[in-house]
Structures are given as structure tokens and as C-alpha cells.
N, C-alpha and C positions, 0 to 999 in steps of 0.2 A: 259329701254329695247332697245337693239340694233337690228336693222332690216336692211337687205340688199335687195335692189330692183334690180333685174338683168333682163334687157330688152334692146334690141338694139334700141328701139324707145324712143326718148326723151319725147314725149308727154305722152306716157304710163307711164313712170317713174314719170313724174311730177304729173299725175293724181293720181297715187297710193300714192305718198307722201302727196298730199293734203287731200286725204281721211283719211290717217292715222292720220294726224294732227288734223282733225276734231273730232277724237275719244278721244282726251285728254288723251293719254296714258302717265302714269307717267314715267318720265325719258327717254322719247323717243329720240333715236339717229338713224337717217337714213343715209344709205350709198348707193352708186349706183355702178353697174357694167354693162358694155355695151356688153360684150361677155362672153363665157363660161370660158375662161382662166383667165380673170380678176376676175370673180366670185370665182374661186379656190384660187387666191391670197388673196382676201379679206376674204374668209372663214378661211384660215390658219392663217391670221394675227389677225382678229377681233374676231373670235369664236362667231358669233352673236347668238341671241336667235331665230330669225326667218329669213328665206330667201324666198322672193317672186321671183320665177324663171319662165321665159318664156321658152317654149320648143324649139322654133326655134331661135337660136342665132348664130352669127358668130364664127368661130374657134373651138367651142365645143358646142354640143347641150345641152339644159337644162337638159335633163334626164341623159346624160353621165356626166355632171358636178355635178349633185346631187349624182350619184353613187360614184364618186371619192371624192366629198366634204364631204360625211358622214365619210370618214376615217380621213379627216383633222379636222373636227369639229363635233364630234359624238353627241353632245347635241343640235345641231341646228334643229329646226323644219322647214321643207320645205313645201311651198305652191306653187303649179303650177298654173300659169295664162297663158291661151292659147286660141287661136281661133280655135284650132283643137279638134274635138270631137271623133276622130277615137278610136275604142275600143283598138287597139294595144297600143296606148299611155296611155290610162287609165290603161290597164293591167300592163304595165311596172311601172307606177307610184305606183300602189298597191304593186307590188313586192318590190319596193324600200321603202315602208312604208312612202310614202309622206303623210303629214298630211291632206291636202286638194287639190282637183283638180277642179279648177274653170274656167269657160268659159268666155272669154271677150265678151262684156264689163261687168265689175263687179260693181254692185251698192254699195252705201255706206252701206245699210243694210246688204248686203252679207259680206262686210269687217267687219262690226261690229259683225256679227254672228261668222265669222272665228276667230276673235281676242278673243271673249268671250270663244270659245271652247278651244283655245290654252292657254288662261289665266287659265282656270280651270285645264288643263293638267299640266301646270307649278306649280300650287298650290299643286296638288297631288304629283308631283315629288319633290317639295321642302319639303313637309311634310315628305315624305319617306326618303329623304336625311338627314333631321334633325333628324329623329328617329334613323337612322343608325349611324349618327355621335354621338348622345347622348349615344347610347349603347356602341360604341367603346371606347369613352372617359371614361365612367363609368367602363368598364372592365379594361382599362389601369390603372386607379387609384386603383381599387380594387386589382389588381394583382401586383401593384407597378412596372409595366412594362413599357418599352419604347413603344411609339406609333408605332415605326417601327415594333413591333411584331404583330400589328393588320393589318387590311386590308386597313387602310387609306393610301393614296399616299403621304407620307411626302415630296417627292421631288417636289410636285406640290401644297403644302398646307402650309400656314403660320398660326400661332396662335397668338391670343392676349388675355391676361387674365385681368379681372377686378374683384378685390376682393371688396366685400361690407360687411361692419361690422355694426351691430346694437347693440347699448349699452344702450337700455332702461331697466328699472328695472322690474324684475319678468315677469308676464304673458303677458304683453303688447308687449314683445320683438318679439315673434313669429308672433303675429298679425301684427305688424308693418312690419316685414320682408316680409310677404306674400303680404301685401298691396303695399309695394314699388315694389316688383317684378311684380305685375300686371301692375303697371304704366310703369315699365321698358320694359315689353313685348310689350306694345303699342308703345313705342319708337322704338323698334327693328323690329316689324313686317313689316313695309314698306320696309325694306332693305333686307329681307330674299329672297334668291334665291338659285339656284344651285351653285352660286359662293360665297355665304355668309351664313354661318351656325352658329348656336348658341346652346349651352347647358348650364345648370346651375348645379353646384356641391354644396354639402352641407357638408363642412368639419367639421363644428361645428354648434350647434343650433343657434348661433347668427352671423354666417358668411356664406356668399354665394360667389361662384366664378363663374363669367360669362366667358365661354370659347367661343371665336369667332374663327371660321375657315374660312379663305378667300383664294381663289385661287390666286396663285402668278401671273399667266399669264393674269388675268382679269384686264384690264386697269382701271376700275372704282372701283375695290375692296377697295383700300386704301382710296380713296375719300369717298366711302360709309361708311367705318369703322369710319373715322374721323367725318363724319356727324352724324352717329349713336351715337358715344360716346359723341359728343357735345349735342345731344338731351337728353341723359341720365343725363349728368351733369346739364343741365338747369332744367330738371325736379327735380333733387335732391336738387338743390338750393332752389326751391320753397317748396319742401317737408320739408327741415330743418326748414323753417320759420313757417310752419303750423303744423307739426307732431312731429319732434324730431330728435335725433342724427342718422346720417348715415355717415360713413367714407368710402371714396373710395380710392383704391390703384390700379393704372394702371400699368400693366406690359409692357415690350417692345414687339414689333412685331418680332416674331422669327420663324424659320423653325419648323415644327411640330415635328421633331425628338428631339427637345430640350424641348418639352412640359413638361414632367414629372419633369425635373430638375427645370425649371422655376416655375412650380406649387409648388414644395416643398419649394423653396426659398421664394416665395411670401407668403405662409402661415406662415412661420417663421417670416417674416418681419412685418406682419400686427400687431403683438402685440405691436410694438413701439408706436402705437397711444395712449397707456395708459400714456406715459410720454411726448409725443410730442403734443398731443391734439387730441380730438375726433371731429367728424363732420367736417372734413377737407379733401381736395383732396390731395393725395400724389402720387408720382411716385415710382415704385418699386426700381429704380436705386438710388433715394434719400435715401430711407429707408435702402438699402444695404450699402450705404456709412456710414450712422449713425451707423449701426450695427458693422462695422469694426472700425470706428473712436471712438465709445463709447461703447465698449462691456459690460460695467457695466449697461448700459441702457437695453440691451437685457436680462440680468439676472433678473433685477427688473420687467421688463414688462412681461416676461414669467410667473412669479408668479402672477402678477396682473390680467392677462387675465384668469387665472384659478379660480379666486375668485367666479365669478357668478356660475360657474359649481358646485363648492363645496357647495355653498349656496343652489342652487336649488335641489341638491341631498342629502342635509342634512348631508354632510360630514364635520361636524363642527370642528373636530380635524384637518383634513387637512387644513381647512380654517384658523384656528388659527395658525397652524404651518407655513403656507404660509405668514401670516401677520408678524409673528416674524422674518421670514427670510427676508422679504421685509424691515423691520425696520433695521435689522442688516446690510443689503447691503447698504441701503441709508445712514446710519450713517458711515459705514466703508469706503464708497467712498466719503463721505462728500457732497452728493447730496442734503442734507437738507439745505445747505447754499445757494442754488440756487432757488429763487422763481419761475423761469421759468420752473423748474421741479416739484416743490411741487404743484403749482397751477393746471397744467393739471392733475396731479395724484389725487388731491382732486375732480376735476370735474368728472374724470372718475369713481371714487368710488361712488360719489353721484349718477351718472346715472346708473352704472352697478350693484351696490349692495344695493343702497338706503341709503348710509351713510349720515346722516343729518349734512352736513358741508357746509360752504360758500366757494366760490372759493378763496377768499383772506385770508383764515385761515392760521395761522402760523404753522410751522412744529410741534412744541411742543404740540399745541392743537390738531392737526391732529393725532399725535401719541396717545395721551390720548384717543381721540374719538375711534380710531381703537381698542385699548386694551379693552376699556369698551364695545365696540360692540361685541368683541369676548367673553367677560365674560358673557354678557347677552345672547349671542347665546348658549353658553355651558350650561347655567342654565335655559334655556327657557322651556325645556321639563320636565314634571313631571313623565312621564311614566317610571316605574322602569326598564323595560327591555332596554328601549332606553338609560337611564342613564348608565347602566352597559356596553352596547355596546360602548358607547362613552368613558367610562373609559378604556375599553379594547383597543380600538383604540389608545387612548392616551398613554397607557403603551407600546403598540407595537411600537409606534413611538419614545418613550422617555426612554426606559429601560436602555439605555447606559448612561443616565444622572443621576443626583442625584434625585431620585424619592422616594416619601414616601406617605403613606396614608394621612398624614396631608396636604402635598403639593397638592395632587390631590383633596382632599376634598375642599380645599380653592379655587382651580381653578373652581370647579363645584358648589361652594357655598352651600355645604351641610356639616353636621358635620362628623368628622372622624369616630365616632362610628357607625353612620348610614351607612356610606359608607362601612365600614368593614363588618357589618352585612348583608347589601344588597348584596355585592359582593359574600360573602360566600353562601348566600341563592340561588343566581342566577347561580353561577358557580360550587359550591361544593368545592371551594378552597379559601384559604385566599389570600388577595391581594399580600402580600409579597412572598407567594409561587409562585403565577403566574409570578411575576417579576423575581424571581430566575430561574424559568424554561426557560423564554425567554433568560436570560443571559447565562445559561448553554448550550442551543441549539446553540447560536451564538458562544460560546467558543469552542464547539465541531467542528463547521464548520471551525473556524479560525485555530484550531490545525491541522485539516486535510488538509486544502487547502492553508495555508500560511506558511511562514518561521518566523513568529513573535514569539518572546520569550514568555514564560509564564507570565513574568512581564508585557510585552506589551499588551498581551491579557487581563490580569486583568484590565488594564486601559480601554481597548476598550469596555468591557462589563459593565463598570460603577462601578467597585469595586476598592478599594484602598489598600487592604491588600492581598498580594500574598498568605499568609498562609490561610486566610479565603477563598479565591477563591479555593485553592487546596482542602480544606476540603469539600467545597460545591460541587465541581466537582466530588470528590471521592464518595460522598454520592449518587449522581445521576447515575454515570457511573461505580461504583465499581472498579475504577482504577484511579490512580493519573494522573493529566494532563501531568506530565513529562513522565510517562510510556506510556500514550496514544500517545504522540508526538514521542516517540522513535520507535513506531510500524511502520515498513516500508510500510505496506499497511493497514492503520488504518481502522477499521470497528467499527461502533457503538456497545458499549457493552450493550446498553439498550436504549429503547425509553422512552422519558418523556411522562407522561400522558397529 
């Protein structure tokens, strides 16, 4: 807390300083002014929290200095210390909204009472400032807008982002996140002030972003921010030993007008922890360098990070598709030859989705475990409606491939006859009819919206005979694909059921 003592008597200033020091005020910094003009210079430069001001001072009276000083440092709380009890002085002090009007000599108990009252006032103002800050940031993120479009003063405010990622398995994840945040708030609370604000965003269930707002003109803001981040990292180091995985990614300190850009880039970069290693501290600049230098990492990690969400929401087809894409990317980019990539990936999947593998597992074994995991996941539910929903989702994703009842039945570990009967009973259609409809709808779209030839479209929808495709399309739309394509303003000739 910064306090200015403005009085032309040295002994008075010394007495006030000693009384303040006896109160053990956290972060106390005291400054002195011997006349009204010096007080104005200090107010403009220091922007103090509190100013103790004598009424009678050389060059400019205390009351006149307060009147002008409120324009230079509008957030400063002023306390008058005077030997004059005349009503006119008190009336002007009230008009200037001076916090306290004290008659000399002032006892230690009076100082203590004044400081307690001002401290409570600061607490209320800090809470209101934090509430408004949180609201404005939430609106900016929801609207995907620049902070310049809100009422925040970007020219006077810097931001610092800290992403926190929790990769525990299943239900413990959210519990761990809230417990860690409670500890983080205890680290942050001593630093909160009108110069130092904080809000917490939740972009995903297992990720939080701490948004710090600090005033550029406040001399101690950067030092307080560094101390606060150091406290959080120290707490997190202990947390990892006792509780579990927490990954921190620290952004650069930037003007608030760059907040949304930095926030978007940070969220994208956090996924790299899946291949670089979880429960580690990273800088955003380092992860951005990796994303540019090794773009294949980003592709794999973007898929890996989605696995817990697919698992928790029982989107097993999406989960399996993502695993197959991950395997294809790893092998296509020859990442499986690098143990420094496979080991972090195995650890991530063990923590995030509960895959029962050891960190030093070979890639071939990891691949087999993943495929078996997908197979067990797909066949784990016996509910008939759930099975058919999963089969439909599988067909929707794979209709352009070679797909058959036998292949799908093998994937879900049920007999082809049972699958055919169950599918017809639940949907009223045969499986092959459903796949054909998917293919024809996509063919209709491609004929309308692209310049692809009929032969190319045949391949795009998973068929290999152009004549068979033409017969099928004509069956559904009562017109050949060639005639449909020639129509200058193609309109659907019919809708598929």
C-alpha cells in the first residue's frame, strides 16, 4: 500500500510514519511532501492509495491541493490531519469527499480505526472492480469480440494469461480442478487491488484460463504479478506431488487490446502437452514455436485432447475415428520411431482416458492396446437402442468407405444377422438402404455444388461402378446424375426418407 504524508512539519511527518509502521500494513510504502505543490507532483507520479494531508501548508493549502489532486489521482483516499476545528474547513472537506477529518494530535488507536475503515472500503472497491472485470471479459469471450469494444480502458491495462490443464481420469477431474482453483485463489487474494484484477474462464471441462488485469502505470504491478505467479507455481509443484497432474501454460504480458488474439492462440497451443508431456510448466511462446516448427504435432495433439470429451459423452464412434486418425498421422509422419513422442502420448492417455499402459510401452503395443480399447468400448453397451445409435453414427462417418453389414458387425462384436434384424426393427430400414441414402444425399450435394464429374462423385460416395451409381441415383431422384448435373439451377427432384 502506498501512502503519502503531506505536512510542512518534520516531526509530524515522522510521527505519522511511525504510527503507520506500528500497524504492520502489508506492502507499506510511505512517501512525504512538505508543501501543496510537492503533494500534487507526488500524486501525479505515484497515484497513491492514501494521502494524509495537513490543511495549512506552504505554496498551496491542503484543501486546494486535494481538490486539484483528485483530478491527478482519482482513486486516492484523502485523510485530513489538522489542528483547526473550524466548521468551514470541515464543510469544504465534506464537499471534497475527504475520507476522514482528524484533529491533531492523532492517537495510534485513531490511526488504526481510520486504516481499518479505509481497508474495508478498498476491499469493497476491489470486489466491485473484480466483478466488473470478470463480466467484461466473459462478454468479450462470449461475443468473440475485442476488449476494445467493452468499457475496459485498454490503453491503461495489460493482461497476462495462465492456462491450467487437468488431465485426471473421469470424475476426479472436475473435483481436482476446483480444489486447485481454491488453492490458487488463496495465492492470488493478497495481491488483489484496484491495480490488480483476476477472473477465471472455463473454455473446456478440464481447462481453466486465469486472466490477470494489471494497470500499466502502477509501479508495483509487474512485481506483484511475478510474485503472484511464483506463489501459484510453488503451490502447483506441491500439488503435483500430492494430488496429480496439472499443466501450466503462461502467456506473455500484453496490452489488453490483444487479449482475444492471445486467448485464442493460447487455447490452441495447450493441446501440445499431449505429446510434449503433461504436469509441466510451459510458456505460450515456446508452444507457439513448436506449433510452427512441428505442425504434425498439432494435428495429433488436437485429436488426442478430444478423446476424454468423446469418452465422457459416450461418443464412441468419434472416439474410435479419432484413434484411427491419430494412428494414421503418427505412422504417416513416422512419429512412432521417436520414443520421446510415444512416451508422453502413453502417459497422457493413461491419465486422461484411463488406458492401462506403462510409460515405456513400445509403439506397436500401444497401438494394439488402443485398438482393443476402442473395440471394447464399442461393444460394451448391450442396450439395443444404444447399439443402433452407435451403428448409425458409424455409418454417418464411414459411408464413403467400403462398408458392409459384416464389417460393422465385426466392429461391434455382434453377428451380422442380429445386426441386420435389429437395425431394421429399430429404424424401419435395412442397413444397406440406409447407407445408400447417405451416399445419394451426398452425391446430390456434390452434383449441385461442385464441378466434379460423375465418375469422381462415384468414388467420393464410396462406390466403384459409375453405371451402378447412375442406376441408384436415378432410382432415388427420378433423373440421371448427368441430367441433374446439366440443370443450370438444380433443384432436388425428391427427398429421401
